[in-house]
N, C-alpha and C positions, 0 to 999 in steps of 0.2 A: 469671466469665460475662462478655462482650465488652460493653463500654459500648456501649449503643445509638445515641449520636452519633457514636461510631468505626465502628459498623457501617454505619451510612448513609454515610459519607464514603469508607470502603474500597470500597465497592460503587461509588459515584461515580468513585472514583479509577481503577477497573479499567473503567469505561464505555466509554470512548473507545481501549482499546487492547486487543491480543490475548494479552499475555501480561505478569504483571510477576513480577519475582522477590522470595523473602520479604526480601531485605535492601532492596529497593525499598520495601517496605511499612513494614519498621522502620524506615527514614531518614526515610521522608515523614511518619509519625505519631511519630515521637522514643519509640520504643518498642524494647524488647530482642526479639531474634530468637525467644526463646521465646515472648514475649507473642505476636508477629505470627504465631508458629506455631500455638498457639492462636485466635486470633482466626480463623484461616483454616479450623482443624480446626471450629470450631462453624458458620462460613458455610457449609463442604462438607456439615455433617449437614442443613441447614435447604434443601440443593439451590442457594444461591444464587452458590456458585462450582465450579470444578472444579480439581484438585489435580492438578499434575504435578511431576516431579522436580525439586526447588528454586525451583518456582515456582508461579504459580495464575493462572487466567483467569476472566471472568465466565462463568456458565453462561447460555449464550443461550438463550431461549425457542425451541421449535422453529418457532414460527409468524411468527420476526424474519425479515423478508424484507431482501433485497439492495434495493429501492427505500427503504427504511427507511435503511439506511445511507448512500444517495444524498442523501436528505433532510437528514441531517447535515451541518451548515455549509455548505449549498448554496450561498448566495451567492459564498463564499470559492471553493469547486469551480467554478462557472461562472466567476469571474474568471480563475482559474488554467486552465481549458480554453480560453476564448477566447484569452489569449494565447499560449498552447502552439498552437492551430490557424493563428494568423498566421505562426506558423514555416515551415509547410508548403508545398511549392511543387508547381506542375503536373509531374506524371511522377514524383513521390517514391515511395519502397518505404519503408512504414512498419511498425514493428510496434507496437500498441498493447497494454498490458498490462493482465491483470484487475485490477479496483480500481474503487471507487465515482466517484473523480475522472476519472481515463482514459475511463471509461464515457461522459462527456459531452463527449469531445474532437470526436466526430463529428457532434454538434449544430453545431460551428461551422467545419466545414470546407467549404470550396468546392465546391461539386456539381459546377460545369462543370470540376473540375480530373481530369485523370485519373490515379489513384492505385492502388498496389497496397499492401493492408493485410492483413499477417499479425498474427493475433490468436486467444488462446485466450477470449477473453471474449464470452460469449453475449449479453448487452446490445448491445455493439459489432457482432456478426455482425447480429443482428438488423437493425440501423442500414443496415449495407453493402449488404445484399441488396436496399434499396430505390432504391440509387443504380447506374444503369447504367455509367455511368464508373467506377466504383470495382471492381477486381478483388478478389476475397478468396481469402486463404489461411487456413485453420483448422489449428490446432496443439493437442493433446490428444484424449482419447476417451474420459474419463470425466468428466461433470457432478459438480462441488462445488457445493452448494446456496447456500452459505453466501456466497461469493464471487460466484457467476454464472458459475463459470470452468470451463473444461476442461482437465482435469489427466490425468495417465499418458501419455506419448508414448511409443509402441512403435517408431517408424522414428526412432531418434538421429540415423541419417546423413542423413535426409532436412532433420531439424530442422536439423543442423548444416553442411549445404549451402546454406542461404538467405542471401541476402545482403539488409540493409537500411540504407539512408542515416540514417534517423532512428528512434529506439525512444523510446517514451513510457511511462516505468515510476511503479508505484505501488508504495506502501508502507506497513506498519501501524506501523511505528516509526522515528524517526530521532535516531541520537545521534553524538557526534564520535568517540567511542571506538569504539562498535559498528556504527558505519555504517548502512545501509538494511536493514530487518530485515522479516521475514515468518514466520509460525506453521509452514507448511506445507511441508514436504519437496519435493514434486512441483511445486509453483507457484514456489521457490526455484529448482530447476534449469531451467525454463523460463526463467525472468528471466535467471540469470547466461548460459545460452546463446543468449539471444538478441542482451544486451548485448555480448558477443563478437563477432558477426554484423554489428553497427549499427557504422556510420561516426560517428554523434554518439547521446549517451544524455542524455535529459532524465528528471529527475524531478519527477513531479507529486503535491507533498503539499499538504494545509491544514495552516492552523498548530498543529493539536491533535495533530499527529504528533511533533513536537519532542521531544524530550529523554525519548521512549518508546520501549520496545523490546520485540523480539519473540524467539521461538526462535532463528532463524536468519540470519545475516547474507548476503545476497545481493550486496552491493557497498559498498565504502566511498565517503565523499563525495566523494573526489578520481577517483573513476570515472565521474562524471557531468560532461558539459560545461557544464551548468547543472540549477540546483534551483529551479523554478517555484512560488512559494507565495503565500498572501495572508494578510493579517491582522497580528497582532502575531508579530513573530520574536525570538527570545531573543538577547540583545546578543552572547554569545559565538559563536553560529552566525555571526550577521552579520560578525564579528571573524574567525572562522577561514576563512571563504571568501574575503573581503577579503585574507588572506595568502596564500591559496593560487591555485590555477587554475581552480576550479569558480566559476562564475558565479552568484551569488543574486539571484534576479529574485522582486521583491514586487510582484505583480501588482493 
């Protein structure tokens, strides 16, 4: 039977990310792959986790809200969003991604600016429609409740014809080897498509996302002009960005 303390620690380990591999868990808790597999099987039987091929995620409660995700690390996210908003100029064409940190960006944008905002973020959409100076282009056709985003684009030709000069992206995990990751294939496709259509790409991520990974990579670190974060950043990320072309900003 799984050690009760380790059970609690595994749940905490999974709480801030969408996906962990069995190797992640084995390495984190200094246990064998077989022990990690047994632990996960027991947690799955209690409906505390969901198993995937080669990995596991926390079983989210159905009443878990997007607002609760925004509230997590809220002060960091606010500092990040405020810094990012200062990069926006009048008449900019923006893409604002789905995600809890990117959702706060519109709270700090100048309302007297004339902006065109492309987004699949429901939270952002509700903010944009309040400001007459901001034009709105919505992408996606199906609501994903957990991320408060629209996914499943039917007209890819239209999406791939859009041009923006700044894209603000979110991630569920960031590693040096795996880059920026996301668990949802439909969200990942939108992210990669809009990054290709943008002159500058900015990743907004709080410190909890470092050294965490999710199922799909949508960009390498080098694909971002700036990574804007807050809080404590692991030393190896600071050194990696300092040696490369991506600017690491700690707001």
